[in-house]
SEKEVEX-217662 format. One record per residue (C-alpha): x, y, z; residue number from 0. Coordinates in steps of 0.2 Angstrom, whole numbers. Last residue first. Layout:
[site [X; Y; Z]; NUM]
...
END
This chain:
[site [-937; -475; 146]; 516]
[site [-946; -484; 133]; 515]
[site [-948; -503; 130]; 514]
[site [-951; -515; 115]; 513]
[site [-962; -529; 109]; 512]
[site [-969; -536; 94]; 511]
[site [-967; -555; 94]; 510]
[site [-982; -557; 106]; 509]
[site [-994; -549; 93]; 508]
[site [-1007; -542; 104]; 507]
[site [-995; -529; 110]; 506]
[site [-985; -527; 126]; 505]
[site [-976; -511; 132]; 504]
[site [-962; -510; 145]; 503]
[site [-958; -493; 153]; 502]
[site [-941; -490; 160]; 501]
[site [-934; -483; 176]; 500]
[site [-917; -480; 184]; 499]
[site [-914; -477; 203]; 498]
[site [-909; -464; 216]; 497]
[site [-903; -471; 232]; 496]
[site [-912; -479; 246]; 495]
[site [-906; -475; 263]; 494]
[site [-894; -478; 278]; 493]
[site [-883; -493; 272]; 492]
[site [-887; -490; 254]; 491]
[site [-901; -498; 243]; 490]
[site [-900; -496; 225]; 489]
[site [-916; -492; 215]; 488]
[site [-924; -502; 200]; 487]
[site [-940; -495; 192]; 486]
[site [-952; -503; 180]; 485]
[site [-967; -494; 172]; 484]
[site [-979; -505; 164]; 483]
[site [-990; -505; 148]; 482]
[site [-1000; -520; 144]; 481]
[site [-1002; -525; 163]; 480]
[site [-989; -537; 170]; 479]
[site [-992; -555; 174]; 478]
[site [-974; -559; 176]; 477]
[site [-958; -550; 181]; 476]
[site [-941; -558; 178]; 475]
[site [-925; -554; 188]; 474]
[site [-908; -547; 185]; 473]
[site [-892; -540; 193]; 472]
[site [-893; -549; 210]; 471]
[site [-878; -550; 221]; 470]
[site [-884; -536; 232]; 469]
[site [-900; -545; 237]; 468]
[site [-917; -541; 229]; 467]
[site [-932; -533; 237]; 466]
[site [-949; -532; 227]; 465]
[site [-962; -519; 224]; 464]
[site [-980; -518; 217]; 463]
[site [-991; -504; 212]; 462]
[site [-1009; -506; 206]; 461]
[site [-1014; -488; 206]; 460]
[site [-1017; -486; 188]; 459]
[site [-1027; -500; 179]; 458]
[site [-1039; -491; 168]; 457]
[site [-1028; -476; 166]; 456]
[site [-1014; -486; 158]; 455]
[site [-997; -484; 166]; 454]
[site [-997; -500; 176]; 453]
[site [-984; -500; 191]; 452]
[site [-968; -508; 194]; 451]
[site [-956; -506; 209]; 450]
[site [-939; -515; 212]; 449]
[site [-928; -511; 227]; 448]
[site [-910; -517; 226]; 447]
[site [-897; -523; 239]; 446]
[site [-886; -518; 253]; 445]
[site [-874; -509; 242]; 444]
[site [-855; -508; 244]; 443]
[site [-848; -513; 227]; 442]
[site [-854; -498; 217]; 441]
[site [-855; -497; 198]; 440]
[site [-870; -509; 196]; 439]
[site [-877; -516; 179]; 438]
[site [-895; -519; 175]; 437]
[site [-907; -533; 168]; 436]
[site [-926; -535; 169]; 435]
[site [-934; -549; 159]; 434]
[site [-952; -544; 156]; 433]
[site [-968; -554; 156]; 432]
[site [-986; -551; 150]; 431]
[site [-987; -556; 131]; 430]
[site [-972; -567; 129]; 429]
[site [-955; -561; 136]; 428]
[site [-952; -543; 135]; 427]
[site [-934; -537; 137]; 426]
[site [-931; -522; 149]; 425]
[site [-914; -515; 151]; 424]
[site [-906; -504; 164]; 423]
[site [-889; -498; 158]; 422]
[site [-881; -491; 174]; 421]
[site [-885; -491; 193]; 420]
[site [-875; -485; 208]; 419]
[site [-873; -467; 201]; 418]
[site [-856; -461; 209]; 417]
[site [-860; -450; 224]; 416]
[site [-849; -435; 224]; 415]
[site [-833; -436; 235]; 414]
[site [-831; -427; 251]; 413]
[site [-824; -410; 252]; 412]
[site [-811; -403; 264]; 411]
[site [-808; -386; 272]; 410]
[site [-793; -385; 284]; 409]
[site [-791; -378; 301]; 408]
[site [-776; -377; 313]; 407]
[site [-776; -376; 332]; 406]
[site [-763; -372; 345]; 405]
[site [-765; -375; 364]; 404]
[site [-754; -370; 378]; 403]
[site [-756; -379; 395]; 402]
[site [-738; -384; 396]; 401]
[site [-743; -402; 392]; 400]
[site [-749; -396; 375]; 399]
[site [-766; -398; 368]; 398]
[site [-764; -399; 349]; 397]
[site [-780; -393; 340]; 396]
[site [-785; -400; 323]; 395]
[site [-800; -391; 315]; 394]
[site [-810; -398; 300]; 393]
[site [-822; -388; 291]; 392]
[site [-832; -399; 279]; 391]
[site [-838; -397; 261]; 390]
[site [-851; -409; 255]; 389]
[site [-852; -421; 240]; 388]
[site [-856; -436; 251]; 387]
[site [-862; -434; 269]; 386]
[site [-850; -440; 282]; 385]
[site [-852; -455; 293]; 384]
[site [-833; -457; 295]; 383]
[site [-818; -446; 300]; 382]
[site [-802; -456; 300]; 381]
[site [-788; -450; 311]; 380]
[site [-770; -445; 309]; 379]
[site [-754; -440; 319]; 378]
[site [-756; -451; 334]; 377]
[site [-743; -451; 348]; 376]
[site [-752; -438; 358]; 375]
[site [-768; -448; 359]; 374]
[site [-784; -445; 350]; 373]
[site [-800; -434; 354]; 372]
[site [-815; -433; 343]; 371]
[site [-828; -420; 339]; 370]
[site [-844; -417; 329]; 369]
[site [-852; -400; 326]; 368]
[site [-869; -401; 317]; 367]
[site [-869; -392; 300]; 366]
[site [-871; -373; 297]; 365]
[site [-861; -368; 282]; 364]
[site [-853; -380; 280]; 363]
[site [-853; -397; 287]; 362]
[site [-844; -399; 304]; 361]
[site [-828; -406; 311]; 360]
[site [-818; -405; 327]; 359]
[site [-802; -414; 331]; 358]
[site [-794; -413; 348]; 357]
[site [-776; -419; 349]; 356]
[site [-768; -425; 366]; 355]
[site [-755; -421; 379]; 354]
[site [-742; -414; 367]; 353]
[site [-724; -409; 373]; 352]
[site [-714; -426; 372]; 351]
[site [-726; -433; 359]; 350]
[site [-722; -419; 347]; 349]
[site [-728; -425; 330]; 348]
[site [-725; -412; 316]; 347]
[site [-738; -413; 309]; 346]
[site [-756; -417; 305]; 345]
[site [-766; -430; 296]; 344]
[site [-785; -431; 292]; 343]
[site [-792; -446; 283]; 342]
[site [-809; -444; 275]; 341]
[site [-826; -453; 275]; 340]
[site [-843; -453; 267]; 339]
[site [-840; -451; 249]; 338]
[site [-821; -454; 250]; 337]
[site [-806; -444; 253]; 336]
[site [-791; -456; 258]; 335]
[site [-780; -441; 261]; 334]
[site [-781; -424; 269]; 333]
[site [-767; -413; 276]; 332]
[site [-764; -402; 291]; 331]
[site [-748; -393; 294]; 330]
[site [-739; -385; 309]; 329]
[site [-749; -395; 322]; 328]
[site [-739; -393; 333]; 327]
[site [-732; -379; 343]; 326]
[site [-714; -373; 340]; 325]
[site [-708; -369; 357]; 324]
[site [-697; -354; 357]; 323]
[site [-678; -358; 356]; 322]
[site [-668; -358; 372]; 321]
[site [-658; -342; 376]; 320]
[site [-640; -342; 380]; 319]
[site [-628; -335; 393]; 318]
[site [-610; -341; 395]; 317]
[site [-598; -342; 410]; 316]
[site [-580; -347; 413]; 315]
[site [-571; -349; 429]; 314]
[site [-552; -347; 428]; 313]
[site [-540; -361; 430]; 312]
[site [-528; -366; 444]; 311]
[site [-516; -380; 441]; 310]
[site [-511; -397; 449]; 309]
[site [-524; -399; 462]; 308]
[site [-537; -398; 448]; 307]
[site [-555; -392; 446]; 306]
[site [-560; -383; 429]; 305]
[site [-575; -372; 433]; 304]
[site [-589; -370; 420]; 303]
[site [-603; -358; 422]; 302]
[site [-620; -359; 413]; 301]
[site [-633; -345; 412]; 300]
[site [-650; -347; 405]; 299]
[site [-663; -336; 395]; 298]
[site [-679; -344; 392]; 297]
[site [-689; -346; 376]; 296]
[site [-693; -365; 380]; 295]
[site [-689; -372; 397]; 294]
[site [-673; -383; 400]; 293]
[site [-673; -401; 407]; 292]
[site [-656; -404; 398]; 291]
[site [-639; -397; 397]; 290]
[site [-628; -409; 386]; 289]
[site [-610; -408; 391]; 288]
[site [-594; -406; 380]; 287]
[site [-575; -406; 381]; 286]
[site [-573; -421; 392]; 285]
[site [-555; -428; 397]; 284]
[site [-556; -421; 415]; 283]
[site [-572; -430; 418]; 282]
[site [-589; -421; 418]; 281]
[site [-597; -415; 435]; 280]
[site [-614; -408; 432]; 279]
[site [-625; -397; 443]; 278]
[site [-642; -390; 440]; 277]
[site [-650; -373; 445]; 276]
[site [-668; -371; 448]; 275]
[site [-666; -372; 467]; 274]
[site [-655; -356; 467]; 273]
[site [-637; -357; 472]; 272]
[site [-629; -353; 456]; 271]
[site [-628; -334; 458]; 270]
[site [-623; -324; 443]; 269]
[site [-607; -328; 434]; 268]
[site [-590; -321; 439]; 267]
[site [-577; -320; 425]; 266]
[site [-575; -326; 408]; 265]
[site [-585; -323; 392]; 264]
[site [-599; -329; 381]; 263]
[site [-614; -322; 374]; 262]
[site [-633; -323; 373]; 261]
[site [-650; -314; 376]; 260]
[site [-644; -300; 387]; 259]
[site [-644; -296; 406]; 258]
[site [-648; -302; 423]; 257]
[site [-663; -291; 426]; 256]
[site [-672; -307; 432]; 255]
[site [-660; -321; 437]; 254]
[site [-654; -331; 422]; 253]
[site [-662; -348; 422]; 252]
[site [-650; -362; 427]; 251]
[site [-633; -370; 424]; 250]
[site [-619; -376; 436]; 249]
[site [-604; -386; 428]; 248]
[site [-590; -393; 438]; 247]
[site [-576; -400; 427]; 246]
[site [-564; -414; 434]; 245]
[site [-547; -417; 440]; 244]
[site [-530; -425; 436]; 243]
[site [-522; -418; 422]; 242]
[site [-518; -425; 404]; 241]
[site [-533; -414; 396]; 240]
[site [-538; -402; 410]; 239]
[site [-539; -387; 398]; 238]
[site [-552; -397; 386]; 237]
[site [-558; -381; 377]; 236]
[site [-576; -379; 380]; 235]
[site [-593; -385; 373]; 234]
[site [-610; -384; 382]; 233]
[site [-624; -392; 372]; 232]
[site [-642; -386; 373]; 231]
[site [-659; -393; 379]; 230]
[site [-677; -389; 380]; 229]
[site [-683; -378; 366]; 228]
[site [-667; -382; 356]; 227]
[site [-649; -376; 356]; 226]
[site [-636; -386; 347]; 225]
[site [-622; -375; 352]; 224]
[site [-616; -365; 367]; 223]
[site [-598; -359; 370]; 222]
[site [-584; -359; 382]; 221]
[site [-566; -353; 379]; 220]
[site [-549; -353; 385]; 219]
[site [-542; -353; 367]; 218]
[site [-550; -336; 365]; 217]
[site [-560; -337; 348]; 216]
[site [-576; -328; 353]; 215]
[site [-569; -316; 366]; 214]
[site [-554; -313; 355]; 213]
[site [-565; -307; 341]; 212]
[site [-574; -294; 352]; 211]
[site [-557; -288; 359]; 210]
[site [-551; -285; 341]; 209]
[site [-567; -276; 337]; 208]
[site [-564; -265; 352]; 207]
[site [-546; -262; 349]; 206]
[site [-548; -257; 331]; 205]
[site [-564; -246; 334]; 204]
[site [-555; -229; 334]; 203]
[site [-544; -234; 319]; 202]
[site [-559; -233; 308]; 201]
[site [-560; -215; 309]; 200]
[site [-557; -210; 291]; 199]
[site [-570; -222; 284]; 198]
[site [-583; -215; 297]; 197]
[site [-589; -228; 309]; 196]
[site [-604; -239; 313]; 195]
[site [-600; -255; 323]; 194]
[site [-610; -270; 327]; 193]
[site [-603; -285; 338]; 192]
[site [-599; -276; 354]; 191]
[site [-616; -268; 357]; 190]
[site [-626; -281; 348]; 189]
[site [-622; -295; 360]; 188]
[site [-627; -305; 351]; 187]
[site [-623; -312; 334]; 186]
[site [-625; -299; 320]; 185]
[site [-638; -301; 306]; 184]
[site [-653; -293; 315]; 183]
[site [-644; -278; 320]; 182]
[site [-638; -275; 302]; 181]
[site [-656; -275; 296]; 180]
[site [-662; -263; 309]; 179]
[site [-647; -252; 307]; 178]
[site [-650; -250; 289]; 177]
[site [-633; -245; 282]; 176]
[site [-627; -226; 281]; 175]
[site [-609; -229; 277]; 174]
[site [-593; -237; 286]; 173]
[site [-602; -252; 293]; 172]
[site [-593; -265; 303]; 171]
[site [-602; -281; 306]; 170]
[site [-599; -296; 317]; 169]
[site [-606; -314; 314]; 168]
[site [-602; -329; 325]; 167]
[site [-604; -345; 315]; 166]
[site [-612; -359; 324]; 165]
[site [-622; -368; 310]; 164]
[site [-638; -358; 315]; 163]
[site [-627; -342; 314]; 162]
[site [-623; -346; 296]; 161]
[site [-641; -349; 292]; 160]
[site [-646; -333; 300]; 159]
[site [-634; -323; 289]; 158]
[site [-641; -331; 274]; 157]
[site [-659; -326; 279]; 156]
[site [-655; -308; 284]; 155]
[site [-644; -304; 269]; 154]
[site [-657; -299; 257]; 153]
[site [-647; -287; 247]; 152]
[site [-632; -276; 253]; 151]
[site [-639; -260; 244]; 150]
[site [-626; -248; 251]; 149]
[site [-621; -251; 269]; 148]
[site [-602; -247; 266]; 147]
[site [-598; -264; 271]; 146]
[site [-585; -274; 282]; 145]
[site [-593; -291; 287]; 144]
[site [-583; -301; 300]; 143]
[site [-587; -319; 300]; 142]
[site [-581; -330; 314]; 141]
[site [-579; -348; 317]; 140]
[site [-574; -356; 333]; 139]
[site [-566; -373; 333]; 138]
[site [-573; -390; 333]; 137]
[site [-570; -394; 315]; 136]
[site [-558; -383; 306]; 135]
[site [-564; -371; 293]; 134]
[site [-561; -373; 274]; 133]
[site [-545; -375; 264]; 132]
[site [-554; -389; 255]; 131]
[site [-570; -393; 264]; 130]
[site [-571; -403; 280]; 129]
[site [-578; -389; 291]; 128]
[site [-590; -376; 282]; 127]
[site [-584; -359; 284]; 126]
[site [-575; -357; 267]; 125]
[site [-584; -367; 254]; 124]
[site [-603; -369; 257]; 123]
[site [-606; -355; 269]; 122]
[site [-594; -342; 263]; 121]
[site [-599; -345; 245]; 120]
[site [-617; -343; 249]; 119]
[site [-612; -327; 259]; 118]
[site [-603; -320; 244]; 117]
[site [-619; -324; 233]; 116]
[site [-630; -314; 245]; 115]
[site [-617; -300; 246]; 114]
[site [-618; -297; 227]; 113]
[site [-614; -278; 228]; 112]
[site [-613; -274; 210]; 111]
[site [-597; -270; 200]; 110]
[site [-580; -266; 207]; 109]
[site [-567; -280; 211]; 108]
[site [-555; -270; 222]; 107]
[site [-537; -275; 222]; 106]
[site [-528; -285; 236]; 105]
[site [-509; -282; 236]; 104]
[site [-507; -274; 253]; 103]
[site [-518; -287; 261]; 102]
[site [-508; -301; 253]; 101]
[site [-492; -293; 260]; 100]
[site [-499; -292; 277]; 99]
[site [-504; -310; 277]; 98]
[site [-487; -317; 271]; 97]
[site [-477; -306; 284]; 96]
[site [-489; -311; 298]; 95]
[site [-486; -329; 295]; 94]
[site [-497; -344; 293]; 93]
[site [-505; -338; 277]; 92]
[site [-515; -349; 264]; 91]
[site [-524; -362; 275]; 90]
[site [-539; -351; 280]; 89]
[site [-542; -346; 262]; 88]
[site [-536; -332; 251]; 87]
[site [-543; -319; 239]; 86]
[site [-560; -328; 238]; 85]
[site [-569; -319; 225]; 84]
[site [-587; -312; 223]; 83]
[site [-594; -310; 206]; 82]
[site [-603; -294; 205]; 81]
[site [-592; -288; 219]; 80]
[site [-589; -294; 237]; 79]
[site [-572; -299; 242]; 78]
[site [-568; -315; 253]; 77]
[site [-553; -314; 264]; 76]
[site [-548; -329; 276]; 75]
[site [-538; -329; 292]; 74]
[site [-532; -343; 303]; 73]
[site [-528; -340; 322]; 72]
[site [-517; -353; 331]; 71]
[site [-514; -371; 331]; 70]
[site [-513; -372; 312]; 69]
[site [-505; -355; 311]; 68]
[site [-506; -336; 315]; 67]
[site [-502; -327; 331]; 66]
[site [-512; -311; 331]; 65]
[site [-505; -294; 334]; 64]
[site [-506; -288; 316]; 63]
[site [-524; -293; 313]; 62]
[site [-532; -276; 317]; 61]
[site [-518; -265; 310]; 60]
[site [-519; -274; 293]; 59]
[site [-538; -275; 293]; 58]
[site [-539; -256; 295]; 57]
[site [-526; -253; 281]; 56]
[site [-537; -264; 270]; 55]
[site [-552; -254; 274]; 54]
[site [-543; -238; 271]; 53]
[site [-538; -244; 254]; 52]
[site [-556; -249; 249]; 51]
[site [-562; -232; 255]; 50]
[site [-548; -223; 244]; 49]
[site [-553; -234; 229]; 48]
[site [-571; -229; 231]; 47]
[site [-584; -242; 237]; 46]
[site [-601; -241; 228]; 45]
[site [-593; -250; 213]; 44]
[site [-591; -266; 224]; 43]
[site [-576; -270; 236]; 42]
[site [-586; -275; 251]; 41]
[site [-575; -286; 262]; 40]
[site [-581; -302; 270]; 39]
[site [-567; -306; 282]; 38]
[site [-566; -324; 288]; 37]
[site [-560; -328; 305]; 36]
[site [-555; -346; 310]; 35]
[site [-551; -351; 328]; 34]
[site [-538; -353; 341]; 33]
[site [-533; -338; 352]; 32]
[site [-521; -331; 365]; 31]
[site [-505; -335; 357]; 30]
[site [-501; -316; 355]; 29]
[site [-516; -306; 361]; 28]
[site [-514; -305; 379]; 27]
[site [-504; -289; 380]; 26]
[site [-506; -279; 364]; 25]
[site [-493; -283; 351]; 24]
[site [-480; -269; 350]; 23]
[site [-482; -257; 335]; 22]
[site [-465; -254; 327]; 21]
[site [-462; -236; 323]; 20]
[site [-453; -232; 339]; 19]
[site [-441; -247; 337]; 18]
[site [-436; -241; 320]; 17]
[site [-433; -223; 326]; 16]
[site [-422; -229; 340]; 15]
[site [-412; -240; 328]; 14]
[site [-410; -226; 316]; 13]
[site [-405; -214; 331]; 12]
[site [-392; -227; 337]; 11]
[site [-384; -228; 320]; 10]
[site [-383; -209; 318]; 9]
[site [-374; -208; 336]; 8]
[site [-362; -222; 331]; 7]
[site [-357; -214; 315]; 6]
[site [-354; -197; 324]; 5]
[site [-343; -206; 337]; 4]
[site [-333; -214; 323]; 3]
[site [-331; -197; 314]; 2]
[site [-325; -189; 330]; 1]
[site [-312; -202; 332]; 0]
END
């Protein structure tokens, strides 16, 4: 009897001890969320075996409460080393036992901290929807970067690209990382998405980091995507699907002093009674709405309230900031450059924000200023009546409807004048006549001007001239003095050009003749 009671008491102690060592899931975490979370774990040579083990223990405790699976949370692990390696993708583990075992068996890579290559892999293979074992389309995607902060590389650009594709970035630094760099790469709000902690004290941030992840992947979620200068898309989980009702959306500028530059959450939103607020009422089967009529570089708040008589839902809110206005022109180019004209083009066209384009141009260094105005839909113009072989300064100014103006200048050169005449030939005919022949290399002349004058001192001053039409390339001059200078000049639209000259000489013997230039 006593032995039976002793056995019962020992069994009870064992059961109590087991129950005491189990960490119950925090309230609201089980079945709370739906999304894909990729952990970028630094396991390069700068991270010791002890530090690597502590990071894995931290991940184990962080992820233990989550429900895993296709309709729940999916976890991926990508280690950073000289050659980053995907330890397991999103579709690998659908149970906590499988995930915990994989974390326990993860070994460090060592080598260099090739974070940039790891981010490329994350973007192209893991976090991009539609790839094998990649993220799910339409669900939140989160990248949590655990680093010791030692030589992470140029990560600002790759992290920005991930955020532009809708990936939320959170960072945990266990070393002395560059705060300014890490602050730039995390998704706002910084205070809940960036953590600096000693490797032995990581447990103190477990709950805060878990809550931050939950706020992003909570199934009852609302987020903003496709943000531009004047519009954005509001996206939410369709909680009214299959129910009678509708969604009520209010959005408008965040009141002065209303808070940060972006984030999501539930709870009470700022007042939506102002005249600048707009109201939308999408149907119950909707999950997105386009918010339009926004102003550039402005912080907005949007609230979503599911309305249904069958069930009560929480009001959700989100703040976001529109992109700054990228003023055109961003580039000015030159084409069709000729001797007296050039075509100037600019981009990128923004007819919805530009009222007109104003083009100024003048010859350098102190030429007369000319100007022309073109419409907002035009992205090029032809500048004419320019001087050949001349450098011009051309300035294109975009006059925006907002009152702002942006200008961009470029130096351009007109082409040199190609000699209009070539190969002037004089052939004497008889004792006082000469056949004049020439070739033209320009097709837009207005004609030719011929002059001839005696070269002997006894008959100088007898100068004659003759105009010939553009299609003439020869003529015969008669009754010339024994030695005559003959010149042919091209006639342009505005002036006479430089010509060619030759001298014809006549001798007593009509068969002896020649010319000299």
